[in-house]
C-alpha positions as CSV (number, residue, x, y, z in Angstrom):
1,Y,15.2,26.5,1.4
2,A,12.2,28.1,3.2
3,D,13.6,31.6,2.4
4,I,14.2,30.7,-1.3
5,T,10.8,29.2,-1.7
6,Q,9.3,32.4,-0.4
7,H,11.1,34.3,-3.2
8,C,9.8,31.8,-5.7
9,W,6.3,32.5,-4.4
10,E,6.8,36.3,-4.5
11,Y,7.9,36.0,-8.1
12,F,4.9,33.9,-8.9
13,V,2.6,36.6,-7.3
14,Y,4.4,39.2,-9.3
15,L,3.8,37.3,-12.6
16,M,0.2,36.7,-11.7
17,R,-0.5,40.4,-11.4
18,N,-0.2,40.5,-15.2
19,V,-3.0,37.9,-15.6
20,A,-6.5,39.4,-15.9
21,T,-9.2,37.9,-13.5
22,S,-11.1,36.7,-16.5
23,E,-8.1,34.7,-17.7
24,L,-7.3,32.9,-14.4
25,C,-8.7,29.6,-15.7
26,E,-7.1,29.7,-19.1
27,W,-3.9,27.6,-19.3
28,K,-2.4,29.9,-22.0
29,A,-2.5,32.8,-19.6
30,I,-1.3,31.0,-16.4
31,S,1.1,28.4,-17.8
32,R,4.2,30.6,-17.6
33,P,3.7,31.8,-14.0
34,Y,2.7,28.4,-12.8
35,S,5.5,26.7,-14.6
36,E,8.0,29.3,-13.2
37,L,6.8,28.6,-9.7
38,Q,7.1,24.9,-10.1
39,S,10.5,25.2,-11.8
40,C,11.8,27.5,-9.1
41,L,10.7,25.2,-6.3
42,E,12.1,22.1,-8.0
43,S,15.4,23.6,-9.2
44,W,16.2,25.0,-5.7
45,A,15.3,21.8,-4.1
46,D,17.7,20.0,-6.4
47,R,20.5,22.5,-5.7
48,L,20.1,22.2,-2.0
49,N,19.7,18.4,-2.1
50,Y,16.1,18.5,-0.9
51,S,13.7,16.0,-2.2
52,Y,11.0,17.2,-4.6
53,P,8.1,17.3,-4.2
54,N,8.3,18.2,-0.6
55,A,5.9,19.6,2.0
56,L,7.0,23.2,1.6
57,A,6.8,23.1,-2.2
58,E,3.4,21.4,-2.0
59,Q,2.2,24.1,0.4
60,Y,3.0,26.8,-2.2
61,I,1.4,24.8,-5.0
62,F,-1.8,24.4,-2.9
63,Q,-1.6,28.0,-1.9
64,S,-1.5,29.0,-5.6
65,H,-4.6,26.9,-6.3
66,H,-6.4,28.2,-3.3
67,R,-5.6,31.9,-4.1
68,Y,-5.9,32.0,-7.9
69,F,-7.6,28.9,-9.3
70,H,-10.3,28.0,-6.7
71,N,-13.2,29.1,-9.0
72,C,-11.9,27.1,-12.0
73,T,-14.1,24.2,-12.9
74,L,-14.0,21.8,-15.9
75,E,-16.4,22.8,-18.7
76,H,-16.9,19.2,-19.4
77,P,-17.0,16.8,-16.5
78,V,-14.5,14.0,-16.5
79,Y,-16.3,10.7,-16.6
80,S,-15.0,7.7,-14.9
81,D,-15.8,4.0,-15.1
82,P,-18.6,2.8,-12.7
83,P,-17.6,0.5,-9.8
84,E,-16.9,-3.1,-10.8
85,D,-20.1,-4.5,-9.3
86,V,-22.3,-2.0,-11.2
87,L,-20.4,-2.7,-14.4
88,L,-20.7,-6.4,-13.9
89,A,-24.5,-6.0,-13.4
90,M,-24.8,-3.9,-16.6
91,I,-23.0,-6.6,-18.6
92,I,-24.6,-9.7,-17.2
93,A,-28.3,-8.4,-17.2
94,P,-28.6,-8.1,-21.0
95,I,-26.7,-11.4,-21.4
96,C,-29.2,-13.2,-19.1
97,L,-32.2,-11.5,-20.8
98,I,-31.3,-12.7,-24.3
99,P,-32.0,-16.4,-23.8
100,F,-35.2,-15.6,-22.0
101,L,-36.4,-13.3,-24.8
102,V,-35.4,-15.9,-27.5
103,T,-37.3,-18.6,-25.6
104,L,-40.3,-16.3,-25.3
105,V,-40.3,-15.5,-29.0
106,I,-40.0,-19.1,-30.0
107,W,-42.7,-20.2,-27.6
108,R,-45.1,-17.4,-28.8
109,S,-44.4,-18.3,-32.4
110,K,-45.2,-22.0,-31.9
111,D,-48.3,-21.1,-29.9
112,G,-49.5,-18.8,-32.8
113,K,-49.1,-21.6,-35.4
114,A,-51.1,-24.0,-33.3
115,Q,-54.0,-21.6,-33.1
116,A,-54.1,-20.9,-36.9
């Protein structure tokens, strides 16, 4: 399997030679070579009764990212939910403020009528 995966890698490197440096982060340009590498690694693992993913296949996938795609960043950052304690504070704070503000408005409006 190690020899075959080396051939998968060499074919991937050969395909990547046709991809311009400016296109390394564009999925349209790299989808075929990347898919070929993954397909080659997976199909040979199946044929030889190896599990997939396996350490050797992952090594080649990581190597491809390190060699070709290390400068690719997301144009738009992926936002994630805040931690639960922060989220809870952001929900409870306005809920607790509403009764206080309503009480303050009622108290000030009654106080204003008494002065008039």
